[in-house]
N, C-alpha and C positions, 0 to 999 in steps of 0.2 A: 295240729295235723293238717294236711293239705288234701282234702278229699276231692274227688272228681267234681267238676262244677255242676252242682245240682241245686235246685231251689227247695228250701225247707218249707214246711207249712207256714202260712202267714203268722207272724208273732201275735200274741194276744193283745188286744187293744188296751191302751192305758186307761185307767179308771178316770171317771169324770172329774174327780177332785184334783187330778194332776194337771200342771200347766202344760204338759206335753200331750194331753188327751187328743188334740186334733193334729198332732205332729208339727205344730208351728213353733213351739219353744221347747227347750230341754226341760225335764222335770226339775222341781226345786231341789236344792242340795239337801241331803239328809243331815240330821244332827248326829254328831259323834257319840259313841257310847259314854255313859257316865264313867268318871274315874274309878279305878279298881277299888280304892278305899271306900267309895260310896256304895259300890255294889256289895262289898263285903259287909258293910253296915246294914244294908237292906236285907241281905240273906239272914243275918243274925237277929234282926229286929221284927221281921214280918212273919205272919202265918201264911203259908202257901197252900193252895189246893193240891198241887202236885210238885214233887221234887224228882227231876229226871237225872239219873246217874249215868253219865256217859255222853261224850260229845262227838261221837261218830255221826255219820249221815243219818242213821235212824234216830238217835237221841236228839239231834238238832232238829230233825223233821218233826219229832213228837213235840218238842218245846214250841216250835212255830205253830203247829196245828192247834195245840192247847191254848196258846196265848191268843190266837185269832178267834177262838171260841169264847174268849172273855174270862178264862180261868187265870188264877194267880199262879204263875209258873216260875220255878227256879231250876236251873241246870248247872251241874258241876261236871268238870272233865279233869281227870287226874294229870294229863299232860297238856296237849293242845288239841283243838278241834281237828278231827281227821288224822290224828297222830298214829292211829293204828291201821286197821284194814282199809279204812276209807281213803287213805292216801297211797295205797300200795296195790292198786287194782290194775286191770288192763285199760282203764280209762275209757270204757265203752258203756253206752246206754243202748242196750240191745234186747231183742226179743228172746234170744237164747236159742239159736238155731240148733245147737248141739243137744239141747234138752228134748228135741223131737224124738231123737233116737231112743230115749229112755221113757217115752210116753208121757212126759210132763206137759200135756197140752194146756192144762189150766194155767200153769205158770207162764207158758209162752204167750197165751192170750193176754193175760194180765200185764206182762212185761211189754208187749207190743203196744197196748193202749197207753201205758205210762211213757213209753218212748215218744209217742205222738204228742202227748201233753207237754213233755219237757222241751221238745223242739219248739213249742209255741211260748212257753212260760219262761224259758231261760235261753233265748236264741243266741245270746253271747257265749254261754257256757256249753251248750249242747248243739252240735251241728251235724249235718248229714255226712255220712262216710260210706263210700262204695267199697264192696268186698268182691274179690275174685277168688273162686274156689276151683282150683285145677283138679282134674281127675285123670289118673294114670291107669294103664293096663293092669288089671288084677286088683284094683283098689277095693277096699272093704265096702265103700259106698260107690256103686257104679253110677254112670251119668244119668240113667233113667230114674234111679232112686233119688239122686240128688235133685233132679228137676221136679219130681213129684213132691219131695219134701219142701222145697222152696215155694212151690205153689201153695202148699198147705200153710207155710210160714206167712205168706202174704194174705191168705184167707183169714188166718187167725188175727191178723192186724186189721181185719175188715177192709182190706185193700186200700188202706190209708197210709201205706208206706211212702217214702219219698218217691220211689219209682218201683215198678214191678220187676221182679227177678226175671232174667232171661238166660237161655242156654247159649254157650259159646262153643265154637269149634276150636280145634287145636291152634290154628293160626290166630284167631282172635285172642285166645289166652296169651299167646306169645307176644302179641302186640301190646296187650294191656299190661303185661308184667315182663319187661325186658330182663333178660338174663335167667329166666326160669328154665329149668331142665326140660328139654323137648323130647328126650328119649322116652318112649312109652306114653307120651301125652296124648290123651284121647279127646280132650275138650274140657269143658267145665261150665261154670255158671257165674253170673254177676248178680249180686243182691245188695241190699242196702240196710244199714243200721246207723248208729250215730256215735260220735266221739264226744268226750267231755274232759274237763279238768276235775278229777274226782275230789281233790282237796278243796278247791274253790266252790264246787257245788255244795259241799258240806258247810263251808263257811257262809255261803249265801243263806242257808237255812238258819245258822246261828245268828247272823245279823238280822234276818227277817224276824226271828223270835224276839230279839232284843228290841227291835223297832215296834213290835206289837205289844211290848210291855213286860216281857219275861226278863228276869235277872239271870244272865249267863256269865259263867266264870270258868275260864280255863286255868290250868295249873293249880287245881284244888282237888284233893282226893278225900274220899270217904274212909275214915278210919274205923268207925263203928256205927251201928244202927241204934236209934233211940226206940226201944221197945217198951211200951207201957200197956199193962193189962193184956199182954199177949198180942198186941198189935204194933206194927211199925208206925211210929208217929214222926219220924224225922231221922236225922243222921248227924254225927259229928264230922265236920269237914275241916281239913287242914289246908291252909294256904301254903302251897309248896314253895312259893317265892320268899315268904317271910317266916314261916313256921307258926303263924297265928292260927289258933284253933277256935272254931265257932260251932254253935249248934243251929241247925236249920230244921225248922218244924214244918211239917206238911201233912195233909190229910191222907194223901196217897203217895207212895214211892214207886217209881218205875225204874227198873234196871235195864238199860239199853247199852250194855257194856261189851257186847260181842264176845271176843275170845276171853275176856276177863269175867264173863258171867258167873263162872263157878267160884271165883274169888269173892264176889258179892254174896253168893249163896252161903259161903262159909261164915259170913258175918251174921247170917240169918239163922233161925231155928231150923234144925233138920235139913241143913243145906249140903249134905255130903254127897248126894247122888248127882253125877255129872249130867248137865242139861245140854251141853254142846260137845261136839267132837271136832277138833280143828284139823283142817287140811292146809298144807303149805303151798302157796302159789308164788313162783319165782319168775321175775322178768329181768331181762338185760337190755341195755341200750348200746348201740354201736353207731359210729359216725354215719351220717346219711350217705356219704359218698362210698362207703364200704358196702352198703346194701340199699341202693336207691330205689324207691318206689313211691308213686303218687297215689296208689290205691292200697287198701288193706288186703291182705291175702290170708285165706283160711286154708290150713294144711292139716293133713293127717300124719302125725309123726311116724317115720319109719321105725322108730325105736319101739314104741308100744301102741301105736295106732290111735292115740288120743288126739282130739281136736286142739290145735294151737293156732296162733296168729302171728303175722308179721305186720306191723302197724307203722305208718308214716307219722313222724312227730317232729315237724319243723326241721331242725338241724340234725336230728337223730332218727334212727329207726329202732323200734321196740320189738323184741322177740319174746313171746311168752304164750302160755304159761305152763308151769308144771302143776301137778296136783298129787300130793303125797300126804299120807297121814303124818302128823307130827305131835310130839309131846313137848316141844320147845316152849318156853315161857313167851307169852305174846310180846313182851318188851325186848326179848333177846333173839327172836327168830331172824335168821339171816340166810342168804343164799349160800350154798356149798359149791365146791368145785365140781361135784358130780351134777348138780343142777345146771351150772353154767355149761358143762360139757354136753349135757343132754340137749340143751337149747341150740348150742352151736352145731352139734351133729345133725340135728333135725333141720336147721336152716340150710346147712351146706348140702344136704341131700337134694334139696330143691333148687339151690343156687350154686352149682358146682364150680363156677368161675369166681365166686366170692372168696373162697378159701379163708373163711373166718376163723380166727384163733383167739385164745384167751386175751392176748394183748390188745385186741380190737375192742374189748368191752370197756366202755366208759364208766358205766355204773351197773350194779346188780342189786336188786332189792327183793324182799320177801314179805308176804303178808299171810295172815291166818284167816281162812274162811271159817266163820263160826257156824257150822251146820248143826241143825237140830239132831241130837244124838239118835233119836228114834227114826230119823229119816234115812239112816244107813241101811236098815233092813239087813239083808244078807249080801248086799252088793259092796262095791268098793267106793272110794271117794269120788270117782268119775261119775258114777250112777246115783250117788246120794242126792236126795231131793233138796232143792233150794227153797222150798216152801217155808214160810215163817210160822212160828207158834208163840202163843202167849200163855204163860203159866203163872199161877198164883201160889205163893208160898204160904205156909201155915200162919205167918204173921201178916199176911196181906200184901206183901211186895209183889208187884206185877213185873214179870221178867219176859222180855221179848227176845227171841233168838231165831237164827236162820235168816232166810231172805237174801236179797242181793241188792246191789247199788241201784239198779234200774227201778226196783219196786219200793224204794224207801218211803215214798209218799203214802202208799197203801198201807205199809207197815205202821207208819205214824198214825194214820187215820184209825186203824183197828185198835192200836194201843190207847188212843185217847177215848175212843168209844168205850173201852174197858174201864178207863179211869172214871168217866162220867157215870157208868153203871154203879161203880163203887160209891161215888159221891151221892148218888140218889136224886139229884136234881133234874131239871128238864134237859132233854137231849138237844144238842146244837150241832151245826155242821159248819166246819171251817171252809172257806173258799179256796183251799189250796189247789183245787182242780181248775181254777180260773184266774187266780191272782198271780201275776208275775212275781218271780223271785227278785230280790233287790238287784237292780241293774238291768233287769229284763223288761222294763217298761219303755221299750223303744218300738215305735210304729214300724220301722224298717231297719234291719241290721245293715243292709247295704248302704242306706242313707247315712246311718251313724258312722259307718266306716269311711265314707266319702268325706264327711265333716272332719274326722280325725286326720285323714291323709292331708287335707288342706291346711290344717292347723299345725300338725306335728312335722310334716314334711320329711319324715323318715318312714319308709314303707313298713319295715318289719316292726318298728316300735309302735306305729299307729295300729297295725293289725293286732299286736299283742295287747295294747291298752284296751281296745274295744272288746276283744275276746275275754279278757280277764275281768274288766270292770263294767262292761255294758254301758249304760247311760251315764255311769259315774266316772268315766275316764277323764272327763273335764276337771274333776276335782284333783286328779293326779297332775295333769298337765298344767293347771293353774299355778302349782307350786314352782314350776320352772320359770314362770314370768316374774315371780317375786325373787327367786334365787336361781339365776341362770345355770349355775354349776350343777343343779339337781337334774338337768337334762342329760348329763353325762352318763354313759353306760356303766352299769355295775360290773359287767364282764365284757371285754372286747369281743365282738362277733355275735353276741346274744342281744335280744331286744330289751332287756330289763334296764331300767334307769334308776338313778339314785333317789328321785322323787318318790318312788314306790316305798322306800324304807320309811320316809316321813309319813306318807299317807297311811301305810299299814299300821304304824304305831298309833296314829290318831283315830283312824276309823275302823280298823280291822282287828283289834284286840291282840296285837303282837306284843309280846313281852320278852322274847328271846330271839337270838339269831336263827335258831332252827325254825321257829315259827315263821320267820320271813323267808329264809333261803331254801327250806325244804318243802313248806306247805303253801304259803301265799304265792311264792314263785317256785320255779323248777330248777333253780340254779344248781342245787346239789346233785340233781339227776343228770345234768347236762355238762358238767365240767369234770375233768379227770382228777382235780384236787378236791372234788366234792364241795366246792364253794368256799374253800378256806381263804383264798385270796380275796374274794368278794366280801367275805365276812368282815375283814378289817375295814374296808371302805364303808360297808353298811353300818358298822358299829360307830363310825365317826358321825354319821347322820342320826343314828338312834340315840346316842348317849345323852345329848342335851334334853331330849324328850323324856327319857327314862331315869334321869338322874345318875348316870354312870360316870364316875370319876375315872382317871387313868388306871388305877388298880382294878376297879370293877370291870373296865373294858377288857383288860387282860384275862380276868377270870372268865368273862363271858366268851371270849375267843377260845380259851381252853375247854370250856364246857361244850362249845360248838364242835370242836375237833373230836372230842370223845363221842359226842352224840352221832355225828355222821359216820364214825367208825363203827359204832354199834349198829346203825341202820344199814350201812352199805358195805361193811367189811364182808369178805367171803371166807366161809369156814373151810378148812382143808378137808374135812370129812363130815359126814352126816351126824347130826346130834340126836 
């Protein structure tokens, strides 16, 4: 995203053990994860303190927190890290300004503090973003109420936001957002939150857990729980890539499976009562030239009055999100035509010259927000609480549900506190509130970006590499010196390069084309063919590393095509 030029909080200083502690040298290169076969062997042969089931941002955060406390940690994820809700969000780290209207002040306070932390601890992945909120004649939230709410918003952040919110008159709103409807425009406000790459934020926690000693494995699902004397003592895990079945033993099991929570409960005793209620959130992307904006825009949909966003995203603009109850299976949830039409209608109402139509949509995706079932009360999905909760099953499985992307670190902390209580040993504290995430150990983001520009000499690629990998961008670019063809783009017009396919297989636990093109990179979101052309090029670079012969490459390409159709296909009607 391209936010207004604002300075983030100073990045957290590198730790003394790092060669980059004084900003004189880059940090030492990390060791790549152990081969998958070795991790499978470790899972089957060791006794763990905690087995985390689920590799979304919460599960990966739990694994990192627990490993940093010195616990013996295993994590398994049925598909890929962030393959569910954690890669299908609005890509925002925010205090939750819309939660003020429903009185969730505690959540806003907690979210605002976490936003401030993440701006420091992952400056490459979390960056400031300015928002403009226009107000029209007869709006549900008038100018005075919006100004008062945003003053409270900044106060709940202890006035440590990037900049303080301020009111705008109608002319200032029009200047800040060219093309916005001026009829009935009374003014508005500018305020600040942050943007992120949701999937890479999740991955950074998975890698951080691994580097702290956890055994993490994607594409491995739990088929049954190991229950002995009425207590869960482990699980049967199946390697989805080979079909190998192993038993993983652990003193405590934590289910951090989001929308899949109730499926894990069905494996447990008395697990029939639903613990989560899913709401579907849909986003669409359109070419940036069809709806150009350099600032994020907060809108009240004229269809139903709910808060939605228009978000700048490099070569595209994202419009979202919907929020409707759903009974779709988490692995099959997709946008529908009615979802797409809702978002287009809402955007066109505020940008009447855009005339957006279905053919403008480059991609559409849906995720399920796993809200705590009891948090609904008597309200609808929009007013349901985003607070998290931890429940203990009769067999001792700890299940965490609810929450939001911004507060994942707090959720992880609370879950590991519960684990330590069960273990009964001394309590510890992980330094997740001060230790940078992998790649975040940079004294200055701007200095890192300047170094990349000087070496890469391609502006968009340099910016992408630093934003995606932080201090580790040099590992990617070094591959191009050894094999110059790896500097070639994966997709013409986009900043991704072939070296990333090699790097992500080596360092970032990539095993499939979807791992690479949907989650490590955003190729599938940003191309009309959903990355199918890039997949063949990427496969040629991945095949030698993963042992794919010509037949296997064709199977992997077919798998990828089916996968992106499952994720990005648009349903003709609601399911």
